[in-house]
C-alpha positions as CSV (number, residue, x, y, z in Angstrom):
1,M,2.2,1.9,-16.4
2,A,4.5,0.8,-13.6
3,Y,8.1,-0.2,-14.1
4,S,9.0,-3.8,-13.7
5,I,10.9,-4.9,-10.5
6,D,13.9,-6.1,-12.7
7,F,14.2,-2.6,-14.2
8,R,14.0,-1.0,-10.7
9,R,16.7,-3.3,-9.4
10,K,18.9,-2.6,-12.4
11,V,18.6,1.2,-11.9
12,L,19.5,0.9,-8.2
13,S,22.4,-1.5,-8.8
14,V,23.9,0.9,-11.5
15,R,23.5,3.8,-9.0
16,K,25.3,1.8,-6.4
17,K,28.1,0.4,-8.6
18,E,28.9,3.7,-10.3
19,G,28.2,6.0,-7.3
20,L,25.7,8.1,-9.2
21,T,23.4,10.6,-7.5
22,I,19.6,10.2,-7.7
23,A,19.3,12.9,-10.3
24,E,22.1,11.4,-12.4
25,V,20.6,7.9,-12.4
26,A,17.2,9.3,-13.1
27,A,18.5,11.2,-16.1
28,R,20.5,8.2,-17.4
29,F,17.4,5.9,-17.3
30,D,14.9,8.6,-18.2
31,V,12.8,8.2,-15.1
32,G,11.6,10.6,-12.5
33,S,13.9,11.3,-9.6
34,A,10.9,10.9,-7.2
35,S,10.5,7.3,-8.6
36,V,14.2,6.6,-7.8
37,V,13.8,7.9,-4.3
38,R,10.7,5.7,-3.9
39,W,12.5,2.6,-5.2
40,I,15.3,3.2,-2.8
41,K,12.9,3.1,0.1
42,H,10.9,0.1,-1.3
43,V,11.7,-1.7,-4.5
44,E,8.5,-3.7,-4.8
45,R,5.3,-2.1,-6.0
46,K,2.6,-1.3,-3.5
47,P,-0.2,-3.9,-3.7
48,Q,-3.2,-2.5,-5.4
49,G,-6.4,-2.1,-3.5
50,A,-8.8,-5.0,-3.0
51,R,-11.1,-5.7,-5.9
52,R,-14.2,-3.5,-5.7
53,R,-17.4,-5.3,-4.8
54,K,-20.5,-4.3,-6.6
55,I,-23.6,-3.7,-4.7
56,D,-26.7,-5.4,-5.9
57,L,-28.8,-2.3,-6.7
58,E,-32.1,-4.2,-6.5
59,A,-31.2,-5.4,-3.0
60,L,-30.2,-1.8,-2.0
61,R,-33.5,-0.5,-3.4
62,Q,-35.4,-3.0,-1.3
63,D,-33.3,-2.0,1.7
64,V,-34.3,1.6,1.2
65,L,-37.9,0.6,1.1
66,T,-37.6,-1.6,4.1
67,Y,-35.5,0.8,6.2
68,P,-36.1,4.3,4.8
69,D,-34.6,6.1,7.9
70,A,-31.4,4.0,8.1
71,Y,-28.1,5.8,8.0
72,Q,-25.6,5.1,5.2
73,H,-23.1,3.5,7.7
74,E,-25.9,1.1,8.8
75,R,-26.6,0.1,5.2
76,A,-22.9,-0.3,4.7
77,Q,-22.7,-2.7,7.6
78,R,-25.6,-4.7,6.2
79,F,-24.0,-4.9,2.7
80,G,-20.4,-5.4,4.0
81,V,-19.1,-2.4,2.0
82,A,-17.8,1.1,2.8
83,Q,-20.1,4.0,3.5
84,N,-18.9,5.7,0.3
85,A,-20.0,2.7,-1.8
86,I,-23.5,3.1,-0.4
87,F,-23.4,6.8,-1.2
88,V,-22.5,6.2,-4.8
89,A,-25.0,3.4,-5.2
90,L,-27.8,5.5,-3.8
91,R,-26.9,8.2,-6.3
92,K,-27.1,5.7,-9.1
93,L,-30.6,4.7,-7.9
94,T,-31.5,8.4,-7.7
95,V,-32.5,8.0,-4.0
96,T,-32.5,11.2,-2.1
97,Y,-32.4,12.2,1.5
98,K,-35.7,13.7,2.6
99,K,-37.5,14.8,5.7
100,T,-40.0,12.3,7.1
101,F,-43.2,13.9,8.3
102,R,-44.7,10.9,9.9
103,H,-43.4,9.0,12.9
104,P,-42.5,5.5,11.8
105,K,-44.4,4.0,14.8
106,A,-47.4,6.3,14.5
107,D,-50.9,4.7,14.6
108,E,-53.7,6.9,13.4
109,D,-56.3,5.0,15.4
110,E,-54.4,5.5,18.7
111,R,-53.9,9.2,17.9
112,R,-57.6,9.6,17.3
113,I,-58.3,8.0,20.6
114,F,-55.8,10.2,22.4
115,R,-57.3,13.4,20.8
116,D,-60.8,12.3,21.9
117,K,-59.6,11.8,25.5
118,M,-58.0,15.2,25.5
119,A,-61.1,16.8,24.1
120,A,-63.2,15.0,26.8
121,Y,-60.9,16.3,29.6
122,G,-61.4,19.9,28.2
123,V,-65.1,19.5,28.3
124,Q,-64.9,18.3,32.0
125,H,-62.7,21.3,32.8
126,R,-59.9,18.9,34.0
127,T,-56.4,20.4,34.0
128,I,-53.8,18.6,31.9
129,V,-50.3,18.7,33.3
130,Y,-47.3,17.9,31.1
131,I,-44.2,16.6,32.9
132,D,-40.7,17.1,31.4
133,E,-38.9,13.8,31.9
134,S,-35.6,15.5,30.8
135,G,-34.1,12.6,29.0
136,F,-33.4,11.3,25.6
137,A,-35.4,8.4,24.3
138,H,-33.3,5.7,22.7
139,D,-36.0,4.9,20.3
140,M,-36.5,8.5,19.2
141,P,-37.7,8.6,15.6
142,R,-35.3,9.9,13.0
143,R,-36.5,13.0,11.3
144,H,-35.0,12.3,7.9
145,G,-35.0,9.3,5.6
146,Y,-34.2,8.1,2.1
147,A,-36.7,7.8,-0.7
148,L,-36.7,7.4,-4.5
149,A,-36.5,10.8,-6.3
150,G,-39.9,12.2,-7.4
């Protein structure tokens, strides 16, 4: 429990009036010398941190289902909290970080059509040339995502 501001001021005033050292005044009032040093620098107590906001766990669960490959900092921005709060809430929900084996934009029909075209080129003895575009796609899929445990 913190000492009252009146008590702190009294300790400092006695120290000043009687010319006591920090150790002497600490022993006289039975407080720690580190506390007296801190009070000399700043008498008032430090304000306590802002009240913790609770994350709606059901909304977070829905967010995980909607955006499984979102990073924690992105979720934190959406919920208006710190990244660590998202981390703790995900652990409460038993949501784990897993590899994703499917591209989020993959379409099985289009893949089948592409494979059929490639097979037809092979039958026609047409050469397939792959060109390295040497770049980084901005919409490159993320290789990991979040999912409920189990």
